[in-house]
Structure formats: structure tokens, C-alpha cells
C-alpha positions, -999 to +999 in steps of 0.1 A: -225-485+303-211-479+337-217-505+363-249-496+379-248-518+411-217-506+429-232-481+453-263-500+461-244-532+468-219-515+491-248-499+510-265-533+514-233-550+524-225-524+549-260-527+565-258-565+567-224-564+583-234-538+609-261-563+619-238-593+620-207-575+634-211-591+668-206-626+656-174-646+663-168-653+626-131-649+618-119-623+593-089-614+574-067-585+584-087-553+584-082-520+568-100-486+567-129-502+547-133-534+568-169-523+577-178-529+541-162-563+538-182-595+535-162-625+550-170-662+549-144-683+565-140-720+575-124-729+607-100-757+615-081-753+583-049-773+581-019-756+564-010-775+533+025-788+530+051-765+514+055-769+477+018-771+471+008-752+439-008-718+445-027-693+424-031-656+423-054-640+397-052-602+392-082-589+374-080-554+360-114-542+349-114-525+315-076-525+310-066-524+273-034-544+267-019-517+243-024-491+270-009-514+297+023-519+277+025-483+266+022-469+301+049-469+328+041-503+342+074-519+353+057-545+376+035-561+349+064-558+324+086-576+349+063-606+348+068-612+310+103-629+311+087-658+330+053-658+313+031-674+287+013-643+275-007-627+247-020-593+239-041-607+211-064-626+234-102-623+232-132-621+255-168-628+245-194-603+234-214-586+247-185-570+265-202-561+298-183-568+331-210-592+342-204-614+312-166-610+313-160-619+349-187-647+348-169-661+318-134-659+333-145-675+366-168-702+353-149-712+322-180-711+300-196-684+278-228-666+285-247-691+264-242-714+294-237-692+325-266-670+313-251-636+321-252-612+292-250-578+310-246-564+345-282-572+357-275-609+364-312-614+358-310-652+349-276-666+360-269-703+359-240-707+383-257-737+399-248-757+368-217-737+359-200-725+391-168-706+395-136-726+392-129-715+429-160-735+440-148-765+419-115-763+436-132-765+470-152-795+458-120-811+446-100-804+478-118-788+508-084-782+525-076-756+499-081-720+511-099-701+484-104-663+484-121-635+464-112-599+472-129-575+449-139-539+443-170-547+421-197-562+444-216-584+419-186-607+416-190-619+451-228-613+452-235-635+422-206-653+406-184-665+435-201-689+460-191-717+483-155-706+489-137-697+521-133-659+520-152-633+501-144-596+506-160-567+488-143-534+493-150-498+482-117-488+467-088-504+447-065-492+475-085-512+500-084-542+477-046-539+475-042-536+512-065-566+519-046-588+494-012-578+509-026-586+543-039-620+532-006-629+516+013-617+547-009-631+575-029-659+559-022-689+537-043-686+506-040-714+480-062-697+453-068-659+455-088-639+429-086-601+432-104-574+412-093-538+406-120-514+391-104-479+389-090-484+353-126-491+341-138-460+360-112-439+342-121-454+308-158-446+312-151-411+324-124-401+299-120-428+273-103-462+269-070-452+253-033-448+261-036-413+247-060-403+275-039-391+305-064-401+332-067-436+318-030-440+315-025-427+350-050-451+365-032-480+348+001-468+363-014-466+398-027-501+394+007-513+384+021-499+416-005-518+436+005-550+417+041-543+426+032-542+463+012-574+460+040-592+443+065-580+469+042-594+496+039-627+478+076-631+474+082-621+510+062-650+523+083-671+547+079-703+526+079-686+492+110-704+480+091-737+484+058-725+470+049-728+433+028-697+424+009-693+391+001-656+387-025-647+361-032-611+350-062-603+327-090-578+322-127-586+316-129-565+284-113-537+264-130-504+255-133-475+231-133-438+231-167-422+224-163-384+222-149-372+255-157-404+274-155-441+268-176-472+266-178-510+261-205-536+257-204-542+220-186-568+199-160-546+182-124-559+182-113-531+205-139-541+231-132-578+228-094-576+226-079-584+260-045-596+273-037-627+293-005-633+313+003-667+329+034-662+351+054-687+370+091-685+381+098-717+361+081-705+328+101-695+298+088-663+280+063-674+253+044-647+235+013-659+217+004-638+187-023-640+160-006-647+127+002-618+104-028-614+082-018-619+045-037-599+019-049-608-015-052-582-043-087-583-059-090-568-094-122-567-114-148-546-130-175-541-104-209-524-101-210-491-082-237-489-055-236-451-053-272-442-050-305-455-035-317-465-069-287-488-076-296-522-063-301-558-075-329-580-063-350-611-069-384-622-056-374-659-056-388-675-025-355-695-020-342-666+001-370-665+027-357-690+053-386-695+076-372-713+107-344-730+088-306-724+092-288-704+066-255-686+058-250-653+039-216-640+028-205-610+008-176-587+001-178-549+004-154-522-006-164-487+005-150-453+014-182-436+023-217-439+036-240-425+062-264-441+086-268-479+082-274-488+046-282-524+038-256-545+019-276-577+017-311-581+031-346-596+027-364-575+054-378-541+060-348-525+078-370-497+093-370-518+124-347-546+137-377-566+149-392-568+114-391-602+099-360-613+080-322-606+080-299-578+071-261-574+067-256-536+068-229-509+071-231-493+105-224-459+120-188-453+129-174-470+097-183-505+109-209-531+100-235-552+117-260-580+113-296-583+124-324-608+124-360-603+136-393-621+138-416-592+147-413-599+184-376-605+189-343-593+174-307-603+175-279-579+166-241-583+164-217-555+155-185-560+135-153-541+129-142-513+106-149-515+068-149-479+057-113-479+043-115-485+006-104-521+009-123-553+003-138-569+034-154-603+036-185-605+059-204-635+069-237-642+088-245-677+101-280-684+115-280-718+132-315-727+143-304-761+156-278-746+180-299-714+185-270-692+176-262-663+153-225-660+144-205-635+124-171-634+108-150-607+092-120-611+070-115-648+080-118-642+117-146-649+142-163-617+153-190-628+178-221-648+185-255-643+202-282-667+213-315-671+196-344-674+220-363-707+218-395-688+209-378-670+179-402-673+150-400-674+112-377-651+092-399-653+061-406-617+052-423-622+018-401-594+005-375-595-022-339-605-016-317-575-024-281-565-027-275-528-020-310-523-006-333-538+021-363-559+012-386-529+006-361-516-021-368-481-008-345-478+022-332-442+024-295-449+031-270-463+006-234-475+006-210-458-018-188-486-032-188-521-044-206-553-032-195-587-046-190-624-039-225-627-024-231-663-014-262-678+001-263-713+017-293-732+030-274-744+060-253-730+089-217-733+075-190-745+098-163-720+108-138-739+087-159-737+056-161-699+060-125-692+069-111-715+043-129-697+015-126-661+027-103-652-002-112-680-026-140-684-051-164-713-046-163-742-069-179-776-070-151-789-048-164-769-019-175-794+009-209-777+011-214-770-025-247-789-026-261-763-001-251-733-022-284-717-034-271-684-047-237-672-057-233-638-074-196-629-080-206-594-090-177-590-115-196-593-148-182-559-158-214-547-176-251-551-179-280-548-156-278-580-136-257-601-113-251-636-128-257-665-104-229-690-105-247-716-083-268-744-097-300-724-090-292-698-117-312-670-101-301-637-116-303-606-095-317-578-117-308-541-114-337-518-118-313-491-130-281-501-148-251-493-126-218-479-137-191-507-138-156-496-130-123-515-129-106-514-095-078-531-076-079-534-038-066-557-011-087-582+008-075-593+042-074-631+043-078-636+079-066-650+112-068-687+120-094-693+147-084-706+181-047-696+181-050-670+208-061-674+244-098-667+252-114-656+284-128-691+291-093-705+291-084-689+325-107-711+346-096-742+327-059-734+331-064-727+368-080-760+374-053-778+355-027-760+376-041-777+407-043-811+389-081-811+390-094-838+366-116-819+341-150-836+340-165-837+305-199-832+322-189-797+333-190-787+296-162-762+300-155-741+269-118-734+275-084-750+271-051-748+290-022-725+280+002-738+307+034-754+295+035-792+294+042-807+328+024-780+347 
């Protein structure tokens, strides 16, 4: 979804500034769009002594890391020899700009700052302010600036700093930043470019889209001018600048245009670059994902009438926490067939849960209570390989979490009024709870595991490619375990202590197959969006107060 506020905010800002243009409030150097700039400045600032650490954050809205590196971008490439950087970094879902920039600047996820889209309907920046405001509270002598193209950043997220300017073009942002670095003495400056995201929405978020690539290259040229202005500062040799470059989200191609807002890897994957003249090049990559070969004789779920189910009430969870896992291997399906479910999947608000295949060759999860629903989309599964999928419903933490192939996919909040998930329908594999859903997955479903608790991330990731035995730390909470490799018959045998068999109404064909199962990426080994605020505060030596409840960590080298 394109950002819907830009024109209206610019109009409002322009009107306000026409009214206040006769004040004596000082401004930064002007440009052709100065009439649209909102400026808040303190007077009587004392220039800090040379050698004081300084910060420049360059935010590039909607810029994919693979496109950035594949395009002609010599200025960003030139940062890497003195950078701690990653092109495997992650932002939070849902991947709207409101969520992304709020998360970057506050250092907490939307579960705390309250922004899940671009409406900013219920923000909580009073409790979780931007790190720029925290810098001002720590040392009011610091000069803090935000110069942006997308108005909501300054309208909603940034508050209580020295200079806020909202401009109408990326060119104007570049000119204003160059002027600030040339004529003023910023200590912490956040800037935001928006044209790359515009190109992504109009034509598609891909290096193979000429307009998107061209926009990235233009932005790199602006970055080059900004870095030249920074290094041309009279006292630059005695200044210690940390330069951070990052986007708010990735994006995908949808037909002849592009989009973001979901939780797919391509939308959540970002890059982070932490540059300083004293840093040694350090590239942070997710580990190479090893694969395991799975061989067995599995049931073929190749028609609507092939499914296994039980009416046992163990699998109606009410308001309790639970976890459901399964493996799926498919090369074909249409619509959104259920893999494991106990609900009527005709509507996402219907009571119960579902793990299902999804349009576009992906998968998703859903829970509903008749009034509310929670949905999280996952990555690709339609490739003839085994994929491990997991749904965690944590009613204590009020969270739904998902995992794929040993890696965290995303999470979403459960509203406090979310009701019971007890549907009263059967628990089914290969169908929804009605046992009559029209779509079906063509392939195999196995290793179905049900737990009457919200498993920890470690418990899920450590057993992605392993069978569950009595040595599992949560074995006492395993209430259903259907390995699905019996090889014959008309039931799935339960390997848990509950011994609840899942019965096939029609006997399936059982075929022997061998396919790989990706065994995952360790969690927490790559930078996250929340880490940028934390690293920035650490750069200035700000003591991190545990009461701030920041969600990030620092990626700066020891001693910085």
C-alpha cells in the first residue's frame, strides 16, 4: 500500500508555515522547498568540543539490499571497507513504513510503540520515544535533527528535538542535509529518502526493474554528495562520525507494480550498514542452512476426500496457550487449502486455528474468535521439498508467533478481548474442521505435533529436523504427535502418550519419497531494525535504562 498521507501532510505543513512565517524562529539553510519545511530550533547552543562523537543515519525507504548491491552504487559500496554490515538483517512485520520507521527510531517493536500501519491511530511514543529525544534528555547540548521526505516521521515519531524539517522531494532532502553539514553543527542527524519506495510501488521492488534500479542509483548519488559535505567539514579530522544506512522494509513484485506490508522474507529482509573510519570490515551473515534428507512412505493428500481427523476435545484450546507444528511437501495446490486445522476456514473470524497453504506458493496461519482474527503469512513452500511450519499461540504474552524451517517468521499481537478458540469441530490434517473445505494440497503432510503450551523458540528450532522423544524438555506437554510415515493403512498413529489416532475417511495412497528439509537459521545472529536505536544510544555513551524496555542490541565493535 502506498503511503496515503504524503500530500495531505505537505498541504497542512505548508499552510501552517505560511501563518507562522513572520516569526523570528531560526531555520537551517533554505532551498527551493523551504516553504514546506517545519523547523523547531533551540537558541543559545554551545558548540561541543571537537572529537565529540557524531551520528548520521541515512534511511532509504523501501530499498532492497540485493538491488542496492547489484545497482551502480559506488558511494554505498565505498562505505563497506570500514563498516559492520549485513544484508541478511530483518525488520518487523507488518512491513508498513509506519511500523518500520517507528521501530528504527524508538528501538522497540510495534507491540510497544503501537504502530502497525501508516495510520498512526494509537501510537505510544510517550512511553517509547525516539532515540533522538532520549539523546536530548541525556545531553541537551547535543544538536539533534530530522530531515525527511515522508511527513509522518516528523509529525508522529520524532518529537522534542532541535530541528525537524519535512520536504517534498528527495533532492530537497539532500540539499538540506548538505546545508546542515556545511553551515551548522549537528551531533545526531536522521534523514529519510522516499523515491526508491515510490519506484518500487509503481514498477516493482526488484533489481530487474529498470525504474527501481535507476532510483537507487540516483539516491546513491545523493549519498555521495552528503558524504562529501560531511568529510569537508572544517573539523572533520577531529570528529568521530558513525554513519548508519538502512531501509524500513523490503518489497516484492506484484504483476507490473510492487508492494509490501506482509511478513514474507522478501518484505522483512533489510540491510544495515554501521560505518566509521576506524571500523574494520565485518560482514554479518546468517549461517548457511544445512539440509537433511527425509525418506519415508507418506500419505498423499491429493484430493478433498483424503484427510485424517479426530473429534477428541483435546484439540479445542479455549483460551489456553498451544503450539502446532507440521511438515509439508508439495508441488501444487490452488487457493488456500488447510494443512492442519480445527476451524471452519470459510472465514478467518470463525472460531479456531488453521495452518494453511496460501496463494503465491506460500503459507499462512490464522486464529479467530468470531469477532477478531489474527493472520501471519510465511514464505515459499511450493517447491517439492519438505518444510517445517510452526504456530505458537501464547495467551499469556498475547502473541501469535510463526516459524518456518527453523527460523522465526513473524509475530502479531492478540487483543486483550480475544475470546475462546474452541470451535467444537474436529481436528483435521489435510482439511479444515468442517471436513468439507473445497481446496486441497497435493502432496504430503507429516510430523504433526500439538502441545498444550506456547513452546519457546529454542524448543522449536532445536527440533526442526529431529523427531520428538521423551528427552524433549516439553515432552509432558505433547498431546498429539503423528509422524505420518506409517506407510500403509487408514490412520495416522499417535506417538504421544495420549494415543489419539487420526482416522482417514478414505484410505490414501502411500508412496515412498526422498526430499530435503531445510534445517534452519539460528535466531538472533543478524541485525534487527530495533538494533539501530540501541546502537546509536551506545555510540553516544548513553546508559541504557532497563526501564526503557528496548528490544535491540548493539552491533558496534567493542570500545565504541
